[in-house]
N, C-alpha and C positions, 0 to 999 in steps of 0.2 A: 799960290798951293804948287803941291811940289813936283818939280818938271821930271820926274822917275813915280808919273803914276800916270793918272788916269789920260794926262797931257800926250806923253810921250806913247803909253799904250795905242793911243787915237793915231796918234801920227805920222808913226812906224812903216806901225802894219800893212797898209795898201804899199808899201816900195820892197817890203820881202816877198818878191816873187817864190814861185814852188821854185825855178832854177838856181836860185840864188840859193835857196837852201840844201837845195840838191847838193852844189857844189860845195859850200860852207861844211856841210856833216860827210861828204865823199873825203874830206881835207882833216876833218879832225878824224875819223875813223884809222883810216892813216898812220896820222899821227899817234894813235897808240896802241895798234898792230900789233908793235914789236915788247909793248908792255909787258913784261914779267913779273911785273909785284901785284902780290893778288890782293884782290880787297876794294873799294869801288870808289868810285870817281865822281868828284862833284859839279856840277856845272854852276858857276862861279855868278851871281845874277841870269840867271835861267830866263828871265819874263815869261815869257805865256809857252815856255820850253820846242818850239819847233826844232832844237838841235836834242837836245835832251830823247825826248819821246821816241824819233826817229834814232839814235843810237844806242838806247838801252832797248831797241825792240829785235834790234838786227846787230851782225857784225864783231868785231872785236870788242864791243863793251857791250853787249846782249846782257841784261838783267845786271849791268853794276852800277850804273849813272843814276846819281841823286844829285836831284834840282835844292838851290840856295837862290832865294828871291826875297826881297822887303818889301813890295811891291802889294799888298792883297789884293788888287784889282786882279793883277798880271796871275799872279797863284789860286782865283777862283774863277780865272776864265781858260784856262792854261790848259794845255790837251792831255788829253790819257794817256796812259803810260809809263807812267814812271812817278818814283813817291819824292817829294819832294819836302824843304821845311822852312818857314819863315823864319828871317833872321838877316843882321847886319853884317857885311863884308867882312868888317875891321873886330868882330868876336866872334868865330864859328864855333859851333857847336858840335864839333867833332871831337874826339879823346884825341889826343896826341899818340902822332903815329898810326892812325886806324885808317888811313886812304892811299891809295894806290895811285893816283890819278888828280888833276885836275886843269879846267878852262875855264878861259874867259873870252867874249868874243865883245866886237864894238867899243875897246878901251871902259871897259866897264868897272874896273880895277882901279880906273885912275880920273876918279874925279873927285879925288878930296886935295888936302894940301901935302906936300911932300913929305911931311912928318908923319902925315896918316898913312903913306904909301909903301913905306919902311914899316912901320909896326904891320899894314895887312898883309907884306907879303912874309913877314914874319910868321904872321899867324900862317899862313897858309903851310909855310916850312914844318912848321910844328906841328900839324896835321900830317902828314903825308909820311910814310914809310919811306927809311933808306933808298934810294934808287926810281923812289913819285917823278913821276912825269905833272910837271906842268906847261900850258900852254895857254899863249898870248894873244890877241887880234889886237890891233891900233891903227894908226899911218904914221906915216913916215912924215918925222917934224921936216923936213925937207919941203914936203910938200906942199904942207901950211904955211911956213914962212917964202914960198913963192907968190901966196895968192893969200894974202894976209887976211882980208877983206870979203864978204860976199855977203849974198840977200837972196832971197824971192820969195814968189808967191806964184801957188796953185791952184789949182780946184782937186777935188779930191776924189775918189770915183763915189762917195754919198754923198756927194755936193758940197762939202765941208771947204772953207777955207782954209789954206798953212801960208803961214808966212814966218822968214825968219831971217835976222841981218845976226852976221856973227863977225869977231873979229880977232886976227892971232895974235899975240903979242908974243914976238919971238925971244923977248928977252927974258923974260919970266915962262916962257913957254908953256902959254896957257891960253887955251879957246876958247872966249866968253859967249853967248849968243842969247838972245830973247826968241822966242817961237810962242805964235798970237794961231791959238786955231779955232775957227768961230765957226760954228756946228749948225748944222741946216735948220735949227730951228731955235737958232739965233744965240744959244750957248755958244760964251765965249771962253776956253781955256787958254792958259797962256803962265807966260814961267821961262825961268833965267837958269841958265846952265853953266858949269866950266869946266871943261878938262883939261889936264894935262899930256903934254908931247915932251917926250924926252927924246932926245937925237940917239942914234943907237949903241953910242959909246956907252951913254951918260947911263941907259936902260941896260946895257949889260954891265954897267958899275952898279947897281943898284940891287940887278936879283944876283951877282957876284958875294955884294955889301949880306945879303939875307940871307944866304945862305943853300944857292943854286949855283949849278954850271950851265954856260949857254950852250947849249944843241945844235939848235940851227937856227938860220937867219932866211926868212922865204920876204920875196917880192909880191905872192902874190898865191892865188890857191892852187897854180900848177908848178910852184913851190921852184919859179924861179928867182934869180938873183935877184935884192931889193938893188932899189934906186930912188933916188931922190923923185922920180917921177912916178914910182911904183902908188898901186892906188892902195895896197893892203900893207901892211908892215906884221909877217907873224913870225913869235919865236919860241921855239922851245926848249927847256930846260928841263933837267933834272936836280934835286935834292941830292946837294954832298955828304957825300958816306964820312963819319966820323967829326 
């Protein structure tokens, strides 16, 4: 089965607390507060819309957020309050130069091959207006390299058993994992995923190669400096003029 479908939705939602979502939304609101480019801002891989619904309701992005998601179940169960389209990240259904901004959380853009990541970021660049802003959230490469193997098993609030094993290949920069969710009724959902994590220098080079200029790098939601032990790596970039 596809990992980014029911398996991902059912196994991830229990960990997305109200506090976590509020902090992430506040960070994104600050990131776009000074955006002067008019037009929509797209949530790339919006899932069930925990960011998009709030950002579209109030603050600097009120009335401007559009969600994009491929998984039909996530769209079916999404929160109310924002428009969304079903589409692949690698082929965006937006006109050239029609967007003011874009953001992607939890390494959503980096689940493909390196070649596809180049094409994907060029697609985002194509859709943005000059000066348009993009915010990307991921995890520091160094953090994964220092702990290349991980496994856990836990009971979720609904009684489901969640099990996962992962291994990070530092040479290829890919974290590969297998996740299994045994539902209370005995139904088993399982799948494999791989996410690409770039060292900051490589990520910067990738963004510049695809038409962006780096504006900031943060190691957390309080805008702290990044380090190898940071929980987060958040970058802000703008489409270059000309």
